[in-house]
C-alpha positions, -999 to +999 in steps of 0.1 A: -013+301-053-015+282-019-047+279-001-045+271+036-075+251+048-087+250+083-075+213+085-039+221+077-015+225+106+022+228+108+044+198+114+080+187+115+096+162+092+129+144+089+146+127+060+171+101+052+195+088+026+201+057+006+237+049+015+260+038-012+237+047-041+236+085-038+262+112-033+255+128+001+254+166+000+242+182+032+217+207+021+188+220+042+154+209+030+143+244+022+173+247-002+162+215-019+127+228-023+136+261-037+158+244-064+130+221-076+098+233-092+068+213-079+064+184-103+034+164-113+029+133-092+015+101-106+009+074-080+000+040-095-014+020-067-021-016-076-039-042-055-026-074-039+006-076-059+032-099-043+068-089-039+081-116-062+053-112-089+072-090-113+104-091-132+123-062-114+119-083-082+131-115-097+101-132-114+113-150-144+079-163-158+056-132-159+068-106-185+066-070-172+084-050-199+069-017-188+079-021-151+113-032-163+117+002-182+103+022-152+129+003-130+157+012-153+146+048-154+144+051-116+150+037-082+138+002-071+133-004-034+140-037-017+127-027+017+095-008+009+065-014+032+027-011+030+011+003+062-012-028+065-017-063+051-050-055+034-068-030+012-087-004+033-062+003+061-033+006+038-052+031+018-063+051+049-028+052+063-011+060+030-035+088+021-030+105+055+007+097+063-004+082+096+000+046+106-030+024+110-032+024+148-031+063+148-059+066+122-079+038+137-088+022+104-075-014+108-097-036+087-116-035+054-147-013+053-182-027+054-218-017+048-234+011+070-255-016+090-222-030+101-216+000+124-215-019+157-205-008+192-181-029+214-209-044+234-234-048+206-247-085+209-244-088+171-207-078+173-200-102+202-217-130+183-194-125+153-165-138+175-183-166+193-158-192+204-129-169+203-111-154+234-108-119+221-132-094+207-117-070+181-126-033+180-157-024+159-151-016+122-142+019+111-164+024+080-152+057+067-120+077+067-129+106+090-133+138+071-112+156+097-081+137+084-061+156+058-055+134+027-028+136+002-052+152-022-063+179+003-027+188+012-016+191-024-047+209-034-039+235-008-006+240-026-023+246-059-023+211-074-050+197-095-060+163-081-075+133-096-084+097-084-093+070-109-103+036-096-105+020-063-112+042-032-123+017-005-119+039+026-157+046+029-188+024+037-202+004+009-231+021-011-256-004-025-237-028-048-205-007-049-179-015-023-160+014-006-173+046-024-196+065+000-218+094-011-207+113+021-171+102+024-159+097-012-129+111-029-148+142-038-153+150-002-116+144+006-097+165-018-100+150-053-112+174-080-116+146-106-128+111-099-137+082-122-150+048-113-170+020-130-197+020-104-214-013-096-199-047-093-162-053-096-151-041-131-133-074-139-160-097-126-174-125-148-204-111-168-185-079-176-159-094-199-160-099-236-136-123-252-105-106-268-091-114-302-056-129-305-027-106-297-049-078-285-054-064-251-089-054-238-096-017-235-095-009-198-119+019-189-101+030-158-068+032-177-084+053-204-098+076-176-062+080-162-049+089-196-078+114-201-069+132-169-031+133-178-040+148-213-062+175-199-047+211-201-034+218-166-024+253-156-007+240-125+010+207-113-014+177-110-016+147-086-032+116-101-038+085-081-044+057-105-058+032-082-059-002-100-081-032-093-054-054-107-044-079-095-072-084-069-096-113-076-119-118-094-094-121-123-099-112-159-103-144-178-112-132-213-078-132-230-074-168-243-042-161-263-025-147-232-037-176-210-023-201-236+011-182-235+014-185-197+001-220-195+030-231-216+054-213-195+043-228-162+050-264-152+024-290-160-002-294-133+000-256-123-035-245-111-056-226-136-060-196-112-023-192-109-020-190-146-048-164-148-031-145-121+000-143-144-022-131-172-036-103-150-001-092-140+008-090-177-024-069-182-015-047-153+019-040-168+004-033-201-019-006-187+009+009-166+029+013-198+000+031-215-004+055-186+033+063-184+033+067-222+007+094-219+032+115-199+056+112-228+029+120-253+020+153-235+057+163-228+052+159-191+075+129-185+105+150-174+083+169-150+065+140-133+074+119-103+060+084-109+055+059-081+045+023-086+036+002-056+011-022-041-013-018-012-002-050+005+013-084-001-002-110-024-031-134-020-015-166-007-035-189-029-021-174-062+007-148-056+045-150-053+056-131-021+092-137-029+114-151-001+091-140+026+070-158+051+033-148+052+010-131+028-019-107+026-039-106+058-009-110+082+021-090+094+049-113+084+071-098+056+050-114+029+020-094+039+035-060+042+067-058+021+058-046-013+073-038-047+080+000-051+097+018-081+100+056-082+110+074-114+117+111-120+139+116-151+169+138-145+164+138-107+166+103-096+196+081-106+186+057-133+188+020-126+195+025-089+185+000-062+179+011-026+178-012+004+169+015+029+137+009+049+109+031+035+071+031+039+041+044+020+035+066+051+065+086+036+044+098+006+028+127+025+059+143+038+076+137+005+048+152-016+047+182+008+085+188+003+079+184-036+053+212-033+076+233-011+048+234+014+052+254+046+019+240+059+025+204+065+000+182+085+010+172+120+013+138+136+028+122+105+045+088+109+065+091+077+096+109+067+104+127+034+121+107+007+131+137-013+167+138-001+170+101-007+155+104-042+175+133-054+209+127-036+207+159-017+198+166+019+201+155+055+210+119+063+191+095+085+198+058+087+177+045+116+141+038+112+111+024+131+078+013+117+046+000+134+017-022+122-014-031+140-040-057+130-063-064+160-087-087+140-094-123+132-093-134+096-112-151+080-143-138+098-170-159+115-172-196+109-147-194+081-120-188+107-125-222+122-126-237+087-091-223+078-067-252+077-038-238+097-024-208+118-006-181+100+032-184+095+032-222+096+027-226+058+017-204+029-003-212-002-039-208+012-060-187+036-049-194+072-061-184+106-049-148+114-052-138+151-050-103+164-014-092+163+009-061+160+044-058+146+073-034+151+104-029+128+134-012+144+164-011+122+173-048+114+150-062+140+113-070+138+090-080+166+056-096+161+032-098+191+001-120+193-027-107+216-044-141+224-015-157+243+009-128+246+034-146+223+064-124+212+085-134+182+117-116+173+136-118+140+166-102+123+150-095+089+183-084+074+199-118+080+167-138+081+143-122+057+121-152+057+115-149+094+123-185+100+144-182+132+129-166+163+159-151+181+139-138+211+155-162+236+189-154+223+184-117+226+159-111+254+172-075+260+164-066+224+129-084+225+122-065+258+132-031+244+114-034+211+082-046+229+085-017+252+089+007+223+059-007+205+037-007+235+046+029+241+038+039+205+004+021+205-005+038+238+006+072+224-016+069+193-046+054+213-045+022+194-076+002+196-066-031+213-088-063+212-106-070+245-109-103+263-144-118+261-145-119+299-150-082+298-186-088+291 
């Protein structure tokens, strides 16, 4: 039974194919939907995992056998993007299918007392010595926004969220889980969280015997949800804290294993990071195994991906420039594997441009919904995944980060500007980015600097070709500015405005 909420409105969607991997049959989307019963959807959303951190993406040190299996059973994407280079905005955009500028949630959430106005003296003081003043924080994902959970719930799905929410103001010691804007208020029937400090922080860890993995409470809660008796399809967002810092450091046997695999002199934190990736993989395997144990594996679409690029101090962001906190490829291009036995070609690799913004239209197609939210910035991946449907090859994506990072005095203490060198926190200035087919434009608001790259031939963004192709730079900048204007993007203001 479908329940139409007052927040649901009709919208239009488009879809596209992965050329060379899938047989193209031109069916209409309604035919596609009618031929497929709505499946369960399991979204495993991990935190701060770099593009090159796992074996399916070329890592030869960290063992990820469960992700290897998932990759062999499904489709691995080489050009998958997060909506933002950090936690909260990626989640807000992914959950709504709207890009960060449209939602207006561009930075990590804070405490209620951080609800400033543009001209608040405390807000202006935060950016003393800097030429621009960023927009005030958005603390909560607005309740008017339709989330994946609300949209699927209206189509009869049971919905669950286990783990990190982080799109609401902090409540006491817990970060990002508000009493008024939590997952319960935004479509999730079942929620589970280890309220309090970070669940993997020191002081909450007991040493683990050799050859054993610690029990992870959130993993067990995900399994508990899967094993419930469901009389309708379910949507579970298993939102990991892995591999965000602080890292688990209570598995000495695993630390010893990876210390021996890394070159002598490797920093301890890098080795512990590898340990945490191995732990993450173990828990992913347990959750996917629960689908097999309940007989739901064949009827479940599984997505594994990360909210943004990896921490520059410990992660491997593959061949890409940049990292978490900036809009170079290392900050926004992420691992993504999608599996659906019998529906998605096993062991396939897709190099089409896709985004986590595509989840909303894809899930609506899976649910055969006739009541799709409007103003979506994603497209349905269903034709691409199944090999049936309409064919779209061109794609544009937008990112917007109108803030400085690190904040306050730490910005001036950061050793270097972003993009010059990776491996540590650097000075991130307000900037936006625009991807249009093979070209990517990065615009910096302080000095109106524009950089243009061909990320197909130069994925490391090492050669600015703006001077060689001024017509492309001009057109992409115009397209980006038009989009930002249309979605009422919040642009940083010059300090002289006060």
